Each structure stands twice: as C-alpha cells, then as structure tokens.
C-alpha positions as CSV (number, residue, x, y, z in Angstrom):
1,M,0.0,0.0,0.0
2,E,1.3,3.5,-0.8
3,L,2.2,5.6,2.2
4,K,-0.1,8.4,0.9
5,E,-3.0,6.1,1.3
6,I,-2.0,5.4,4.9
7,F,-1.7,9.1,5.6
8,K,-5.2,9.7,4.0
9,R,-7.0,7.0,6.0
10,T,-5.3,8.2,9.3
11,K,-6.5,11.7,8.6
12,E,-10.0,10.5,8.0
13,A,-9.9,8.4,11.2
14,S,-8.8,11.5,13.1
15,Y,-12.1,13.2,12.2
16,E,-14.0,10.2,13.5
17,L,-12.0,10.3,16.8
18,T,-13.5,13.7,17.6
19,S,-16.8,12.0,18.3
20,V,-15.4,9.6,20.8
21,D,-15.9,11.0,24.3
22,D,-13.4,11.0,27.1
23,K,-15.1,8.2,29.0
24,R,-14.9,5.9,26.0
25,R,-11.3,6.8,25.3
26,N,-10.4,6.1,28.9
27,E,-12.1,2.7,28.7
28,I,-10.1,1.8,25.6
29,L,-6.8,2.9,27.2
30,Q,-7.5,0.7,30.2
31,A,-8.3,-2.2,27.9
32,V,-5.1,-1.7,26.0
33,A,-3.2,-1.7,29.3
34,E,-4.8,-5.0,30.3
35,S,-4.0,-6.4,26.8
36,I,-0.3,-5.5,27.2
37,L,-0.1,-7.7,30.3
38,E,-2.2,-10.5,28.7
39,H,0.0,-10.6,25.6
40,Q,3.4,-10.0,27.4
41,D,4.8,-13.3,26.1
42,E,4.0,-12.2,22.5
43,L,5.6,-8.8,23.1
44,L,8.7,-10.3,24.8
45,K,9.2,-12.8,22.0
46,A,9.0,-10.1,19.4
47,N,11.4,-8.0,21.4
48,L,13.9,-10.9,21.7
49,A,14.0,-11.1,17.9
50,D,15.0,-7.4,17.9
51,L,17.6,-7.8,20.7
52,A,19.2,-10.7,18.8
53,R,20.2,-8.3,16.1
54,M,21.9,-5.9,18.5
55,D,25.2,-6.2,20.3
56,S,24.4,-6.3,24.0
57,S,27.3,-3.9,24.7
58,N,25.6,-1.2,22.6
59,P,24.2,1.5,24.9
60,L,21.0,1.4,22.9
61,Y,20.4,-2.2,24.0
62,D,19.0,-1.0,27.3
63,R,16.5,1.3,25.5
64,L,15.5,-1.5,23.2
65,Q,15.0,-4.2,25.8
66,L,11.5,-5.0,27.2
67,T,11.1,-7.1,30.4
68,E,8.1,-8.2,32.4
69,N,8.7,-5.3,34.8
70,R,9.0,-2.8,32.0
71,L,5.8,-4.0,30.4
72,K,4.1,-3.6,33.8
73,G,5.4,-0.1,33.9
74,I,4.2,0.7,30.4
75,A,0.7,-0.7,31.3
76,S,0.7,1.3,34.6
77,D,1.6,4.5,32.7
78,M,-1.2,4.0,30.3
79,L,-3.7,3.5,33.2
80,N,-2.4,6.7,34.8
81,V,-3.0,8.6,31.5
82,S,-6.6,7.2,31.4
83,K,-7.2,8.7,34.9
84,L,-5.9,12.2,34.1
85,P,-8.4,15.0,33.4
86,S,-9.0,15.5,29.7
87,P,-7.2,18.5,28.3
88,L,-9.8,19.0,25.6
89,G,-12.6,21.5,25.6
90,R,-11.0,23.7,28.3
91,I,-11.8,27.4,28.0
92,L,-8.4,29.1,27.8
93,K,-9.7,32.6,27.3
94,E,-13.2,34.1,27.2
95,K,-14.6,37.6,26.8
96,T,-17.5,39.6,25.3
97,L,-16.7,42.4,22.9
98,D,-18.4,45.8,23.0
99,N,-20.4,44.8,20.0
100,G,-21.9,41.9,21.8
101,L,-19.8,39.1,20.2
102,H,-18.9,36.4,22.7
103,L,-15.5,34.9,22.2
104,Q,-14.0,31.7,23.7
105,R,-10.7,30.1,23.0
106,I,-10.8,26.3,23.7
107,S,-8.3,23.5,23.6
108,V,-8.6,21.0,20.7
109,P,-6.6,18.2,19.2
110,F,-3.9,18.8,16.5
111,G,-5.5,16.1,14.4
112,V,-2.7,13.7,13.2
113,I,0.6,13.6,15.0
114,G,3.6,11.9,13.3
115,M,6.2,10.4,15.6
116,I,9.7,9.4,14.5
117,Y,11.7,7.5,17.0
118,E,14.6,5.0,17.4
119,A,15.2,1.8,19.4
120,R,12.5,2.5,22.1
121,P,9.5,0.2,21.8
122,N,7.9,1.8,24.9
123,V,7.4,4.9,22.9
124,T,4.9,3.1,20.7
125,F,2.6,2.7,23.7
126,D,3.4,6.1,25.3
127,V,2.6,8.0,22.1
128,F,-0.6,6.1,21.4
129,S,-1.9,6.7,25.0
130,L,-1.2,10.4,24.9
131,C,-2.5,11.0,21.4
132,F,-5.6,8.9,21.9
133,K,-6.4,10.6,25.2
134,T,-6.1,14.0,23.5
135,G,-8.2,13.0,20.5
136,N,-5.2,12.9,18.1
137,A,-4.6,10.1,15.6
138,C,-0.9,9.1,15.4
139,I,1.4,7.8,12.7
140,L,4.4,6.0,14.1
141,K,7.7,5.6,12.4
142,G,10.0,3.5,14.5
143,G,13.6,2.4,13.8
144,K,14.5,-0.9,12.2
145,D,16.2,-2.0,15.5
146,A,12.7,-2.2,17.2
147,D,10.5,-3.1,14.2
148,N,9.3,-6.5,15.5
149,S,8.5,-5.0,19.0
150,N,6.7,-2.0,17.5
151,R,4.6,-4.1,15.1
152,A,3.6,-6.5,18.0
153,G,2.6,-3.5,20.1
154,V,0.6,-1.7,17.4
155,G,-1.1,-5.1,16.6
156,I,-2.3,-5.3,20.2
157,I,-3.6,-1.7,20.1
158,K,-5.5,-2.3,16.9
159,D,-7.2,-5.4,18.2
160,V,-8.6,-3.5,21.2
161,L,-9.7,-0.6,18.9
162,K,-11.6,-3.0,16.7
163,K,-13.2,-4.7,19.7
164,Y,-14.5,-1.3,20.8
165,G,-15.8,-0.3,17.4
166,V,-13.2,2.5,16.9
167,N,-11.5,3.1,13.6
168,E,-8.2,1.1,13.9
169,H,-6.5,3.6,11.6
170,V,-6.3,6.2,14.4
171,V,-2.9,4.5,14.9
172,E,-0.6,3.4,12.1
173,L,3.0,2.1,12.0
174,L,5.0,3.0,8.9
175,P,7.8,0.8,7.4
176,A,11.1,1.2,9.2
177,T,12.8,2.8,6.2
178,H,14.4,6.2,5.4
179,E,11.9,6.6,2.6
180,A,9.0,6.4,5.0
181,T,10.6,9.1,7.1
182,G,10.9,11.4,4.1
183,E,7.3,10.9,3.0
184,M,6.0,11.6,6.4
185,L,8.0,14.9,6.6
186,N,6.3,15.9,3.3
187,A,2.8,14.8,4.1
188,I,1.3,18.2,3.9
189,G,-2.5,18.2,4.5
190,Y,-2.3,14.8,6.2
191,V,0.1,15.2,9.1
192,D,-0.4,18.2,11.3
193,L,2.7,17.9,13.5
194,V,5.8,15.7,13.5
195,I,7.9,15.0,16.6
196,P,11.3,13.4,16.3
197,R,12.5,11.6,19.4
198,G,16.1,10.3,19.3
199,G,19.7,11.4,18.8
200,R,21.0,14.7,17.3
201,K,21.4,13.2,13.9
202,L,17.7,12.2,13.6
203,I,16.5,15.6,15.0
204,D,18.7,17.6,12.7
205,F,17.5,15.6,9.7
206,V,13.8,16.1,10.6
207,R,14.3,19.8,11.2
208,D,16.2,20.3,7.9
209,H,13.8,18.3,5.7
210,A,10.3,18.7,7.3
211,K,7.7,20.6,5.3
212,V,5.1,20.0,8.0
213,P,5.4,21.6,11.4
214,C,7.8,19.8,13.8
215,I,8.9,20.0,17.4
216,E,12.4,19.1,18.4
217,T,12.8,16.6,21.3
218,G,15.2,14.2,22.7
219,A,18.8,15.2,22.2
220,G,20.3,16.3,25.5
221,V,23.9,17.4,26.3
222,V,23.4,17.6,30.1
223,N,25.7,19.4,32.6
224,T,25.8,19.6,36.4
225,Y,27.8,22.3,38.2
226,L,29.3,21.5,41.6
227,D,29.7,24.9,43.2
228,E,32.3,25.7,45.8
229,D,29.4,25.9,48.3
230,G,28.1,22.5,47.3
231,D,27.7,19.5,49.7
232,I,30.1,16.7,48.7
233,E,28.0,13.8,50.0
234,M,24.9,15.2,48.3
235,A,26.9,15.8,45.1
236,A,28.1,12.2,45.0
237,R,24.5,10.9,45.2
238,I,23.2,13.3,42.7
239,I,25.9,12.9,40.1
240,N,25.9,9.1,40.3
241,N,22.1,9.0,39.9
242,A,22.1,11.5,37.0
243,K,24.9,9.5,35.2
244,T,24.2,5.9,35.9
245,R,20.4,5.5,36.5
246,R,20.0,4.9,32.8
247,V,22.9,6.0,30.7
248,S,21.1,5.7,27.3
249,V,18.3,8.3,28.0
250,C,18.4,12.0,27.1
251,N,18.4,13.3,30.7
252,A,21.6,11.4,31.6
253,L,24.5,13.5,32.8
254,D,27.3,14.1,30.2
255,C,29.6,16.6,31.9
256,L,30.4,17.5,35.5
257,I,31.5,21.1,35.9
258,V,33.5,21.4,39.2
259,H,34.6,24.5,41.0
260,S,38.4,24.4,41.6
261,A,37.8,24.7,45.4
262,Q,36.2,21.3,45.3
263,L,39.0,19.5,43.5
264,P,40.5,18.0,46.8
265,Y,37.1,16.2,47.3
266,L,36.5,15.3,43.6
267,Y,37.6,11.7,44.2
268,Q,34.8,11.3,46.8
269,V,32.2,12.7,44.3
270,C,33.4,10.2,41.7
271,K,33.8,7.1,43.9
272,P,30.3,5.8,43.1
273,L,30.9,6.3,39.4
274,A,33.9,3.9,39.6
275,E,31.7,1.2,41.0
276,S,29.6,1.5,37.8
277,K,32.7,1.5,35.6
278,V,32.2,5.0,34.3
279,I,35.0,6.3,32.1
280,L,35.9,9.9,32.9
281,Y,37.4,12.4,30.4
282,A,38.9,14.9,32.8
283,D,40.6,18.2,32.0
284,E,44.1,18.7,33.3
285,R,43.3,20.0,36.8
286,A,40.5,17.4,37.4
287,F,42.8,14.6,36.0
288,T,45.5,15.6,38.4
289,A,43.0,15.6,41.3
290,L,41.8,12.1,40.4
291,C,45.1,10.5,39.4
292,G,45.9,7.6,41.7
293,K,42.4,7.8,43.3
294,Y,40.2,6.9,40.4
295,P,40.9,3.6,38.5
296,D,43.6,4.3,35.9
297,H,42.0,2.4,33.2
298,M,38.8,4.5,33.5
299,L,40.5,7.9,33.7
300,E,41.5,9.7,30.5
301,H,42.6,13.1,29.5
302,A,39.7,15.2,28.0
303,S,39.9,16.4,24.4
304,P,38.0,19.4,22.9
305,D,35.4,16.9,21.7
306,S,34.8,15.6,25.2
307,F,32.6,18.6,25.9
308,G,29.3,19.0,24.1
309,T,29.0,15.2,23.5
310,E,25.9,13.3,24.4
311,Y,27.5,10.0,25.5
312,M,24.5,7.7,26.0
313,D,27.1,5.4,27.6
314,Y,29.1,4.9,30.9
315,K,31.2,7.9,30.0
316,M,31.4,11.4,31.4
317,A,33.5,14.6,30.9
318,I,34.8,16.7,33.8
319,R,35.6,20.4,33.4
320,T,37.2,22.6,36.1
321,V,36.2,26.2,36.5
322,D,37.0,29.0,39.0
323,S,33.7,30.7,39.2
324,I,30.0,30.3,38.5
325,E,30.4,32.7,35.6
326,E,32.8,30.2,34.0
327,A,30.3,27.4,34.6
328,L,27.5,29.4,33.0
329,A,29.7,30.2,30.0
330,H,30.4,26.5,29.6
331,I,26.7,25.6,29.6
332,Q,25.9,28.4,27.2
333,Q,28.6,27.0,24.8
334,Y,28.0,23.3,25.1
335,G,24.5,22.7,26.5
336,S,21.6,21.7,24.3
337,G,18.8,23.4,26.2
338,H,17.5,20.2,27.7
339,S,18.4,19.9,31.4
340,E,21.1,21.6,33.6
341,A,21.7,21.4,37.3
342,I,23.7,23.2,40.1
343,I,24.7,21.7,43.5
344,T,25.1,24.5,46.0
345,N,24.0,25.6,49.5
346,N,24.3,29.2,48.4
347,K,20.8,30.5,47.7
348,L,21.9,33.5,45.7
349,K,24.0,31.4,43.4
350,A,21.2,28.9,43.0
351,Q,18.8,31.7,42.0
352,Q,21.4,33.2,39.7
353,F,21.9,29.8,38.0
354,Q,18.2,29.2,37.5
355,Q,17.7,32.7,36.1
356,R,20.6,32.7,33.6
357,V,20.7,29.1,32.3
358,D,18.8,28.8,29.1
359,A,17.3,25.3,29.3
360,A,13.9,23.6,29.5
361,C,14.6,22.2,33.0
362,V,17.0,23.8,35.5
363,Y,17.6,22.0,38.8
364,V,19.0,23.0,42.2
365,N,20.4,20.1,44.3
366,A,18.6,17.4,42.4
367,P,19.6,15.1,39.5
368,T,18.6,15.8,35.9
369,S,17.2,12.2,35.8
370,F,13.9,13.7,37.0
371,T,13.3,15.3,33.6
372,D,10.4,13.0,32.7
373,G,6.7,13.5,32.2
374,A,5.7,10.8,34.6
375,Q,8.1,12.2,37.3
376,F,6.6,15.6,36.8
377,G,3.1,14.2,37.4
378,L,2.1,14.6,33.8
379,G,1.5,10.9,33.1
380,A,3.6,9.5,30.2
381,E,5.5,11.8,27.9
382,I,5.8,12.1,24.1
383,G,9.2,13.6,24.4
384,I,11.3,16.4,26.0
385,S,11.1,19.6,23.8
386,T,14.3,21.6,23.7
387,Q,12.9,24.4,21.6
388,K,11.1,27.6,22.8
389,L,8.2,28.0,20.3
390,G,5.3,26.1,21.7
391,A,5.9,23.2,24.1
392,R,9.1,23.2,26.2
393,G,10.3,20.5,28.5
394,P,8.3,17.3,29.0
395,M,5.5,17.1,26.5
396,A,2.4,15.4,27.9
397,L,-1.4,15.9,27.4
398,E,-1.6,19.7,27.3
399,E,1.4,20.1,25.1
400,I,-0.1,18.1,22.3
401,T,-3.3,20.1,22.0
402,T,-3.8,23.4,20.2
403,Y,-6.8,25.7,20.3
404,K,-9.5,27.4,18.2
405,W,-11.8,30.4,18.7
406,L,-15.5,30.0,19.1
407,I,-17.5,33.1,18.3
408,Q,-21.2,33.5,19.2
409,G,-23.1,36.4,17.6
410,N,-26.6,37.7,17.4
411,G,-26.8,39.2,13.9
412,Q,-23.9,41.7,14.3
413,I,-22.2,42.9,11.1
414,R,-18.9,44.6,10.7
415,K,-18.8,48.2,9.6
C-alpha cells in the first residue's frame, strides 16, 4: 500500500475520533493496558527477535529491551493517563466584545501527529496513549532495530480498537525505512505535527527536511555544576544518579563542571561512578586531582570533543572552573537546552543559576534524571522539547493540544 493512502486514512480516522468522548477513550486505554499484560509473552518474543540483532554492549540495547517489569510499567503509565483529566474543551480565554460578540478560546486536538523514534518500543505505547487521550490520531515511524517489537505493540492496540468499534486507523506504523521518514515529513495536508525523538542526527534531519510543522525533542547534552558551596555527600549521590540510573536516556549526565575549590574532594564525588565503571574524560586539573584515586583504566585526558558530547554510555566529561560565571559560560557554549543542574548551598548562586541558564529544565540540588513527564506528574510523555516556540520540556497531554476560537453572535455585522 502506498504511504499516501496510509496518511489519508489516518487523517479521515482523526475526524471520527473527535466524536469519541473522554469516558470511552479512557475505557479503551484501560483495555489496552490490560491487553499488554495479557500478551506479554508475545511482546517479549518479538522484542527478543530485535535484541538478537543488536550487540548487548551497545548503549541502545537497554533502550530496546523489554522485560516483564517494564511492560508492567508501560501498562501502569497507560492506566495513569486514562485517569488524568481531559485537556480537551478547556476554556483558555473568554470575553464579550463591545459589539456583543462572545469569544471563547478552547483546547482541541492537533489532528494527526507523526512520531519518528529510534530503538525504544515503549514509545509506541506512550505516544498512542497520549495521542488517543487528546483525540489525536498518530502515525508512528520507529527504527528498524525495534520493528518487531513495534509491530507487535501496534497489533495489540489495533485489536482493542476494533473490539470497541473505533476506527483502527487512528494509529498506524510505517515501514522502518528512510523513505517512509521522508514521505511523512512531506505529508502536507495529512500530518499536522511531526515529533522526532532520538539522537541529534535524527533531530537535525527532521528539522532540515520537514515541510510539515515539527517540534524538536530528545537530544540532551546535560551538565551539572558542583559549586564551591556544594555539599560533597549530596553531590556524590546526585551525580551518580544522574549519570548511571539509565545511561542511554536523554536526561543522563554528560559533563560534571566542578569548581576548583572542590578538587580536593573530587575523588569522593566520583567514587560511586567507579563502581559503575564510568570512564571519565577529565581536564588537566581534574585529571591531576583524580590520578591515583580513580581507577587508571577508567580515567582519561579530556579532548576538545569531550565537551558538548551526548555520550549515552558509561562515559562522562569533567571540566574545572574558577567561578559560577565560567560554569554558566560552559553551559551556554555546550548545553543543548535540555536539562542543567547546580549543586550548592548558596541560595543567591542557586537563584542566579536558574535565572541565567537557558534550558527547558533547570535544577538545584537534584539530578537531571527527574526530567520526565511521569516524574513531573504529567502521566507519560511524548518527548522532551528543547525548543522555545510552543511546548518546552516534558510534552504530555496539554502540550499536544492546540486551540481554536468559538464566536457567538446575534446578527452583528462589521462596519
């Protein structure tokens, strides 16, 4: 079947979806969550076929892998989404003009959302749940690494939709080809919004080639600044969590910026990282401070390319600075606008950091690993937007709606 035909029928299905009320949508999401658990053997079998094609040492292996616990988490997130208030039909602005016209601005779906993502089969379910809850149809374009997992997931969703008498074409999965990506990016009139979720290469390609509107999400070069007034014990916990909780995700720490006054204690901060076998790329002063105290085979000299790199692996850069101004300059130069953090007990510096850092999420004394829609109490997320026009930060239900104006008159005419 030609892709244009898929786009066309999804667009038509999106119009039908506007007549499905929130209660019905919630029932269907709950049924899909139950079906995920009922068909977990089928999903895990498909996922094993994908995993067999990937080297287990690849950092993306963790993103690709599904387990019983992860499927339970996916189902739980979908149930949580079903219990959230609907973002649709909210009156965002209302007024009556001097001529008697009554105006309301209300929240509505975009229509059809196209999602391009890499080796993350959980995104299939997350995107469907958020789109369906907000009355949006979705066209999914996953990577070839997760194609078996994605097709098994979409098959389960479609079976539930058919059971409930809802047009199954409100969700479609495109072939895992570059050609399919290109056609989606040019599907003017069929796709209302495209969201890429993946590495910098994917995001740059979508931004450079899309003729339909797009929102950039995913890529994150994340820094944490350990200030001279920062607590060392706290820093060790925060930095270890930010780096090693899940190294392959976009909120994982890539660079520790350390004030020179803290260099005598740097080995204490990095000790938990050694237990996780994190390779450190340290500048000269940090290297000297760690030499003999951090395992030699995991300590290397930083190069210019060490900074501004999204590692997605058990690797991290360290940069030494002599002031908060230098730290801010480093973040301005190398950050990606995703998530940044400061560890300090100085309230004025904390306030200065949050005011001046240009990022979607700016933390004080907490790890960047919290940048997540579920952690923010938003339910699941469709991605982390790093741009400023429209959504910014975790994109959940409200962020994938738009609005329209409703005008009520009584025979008025314009002079």
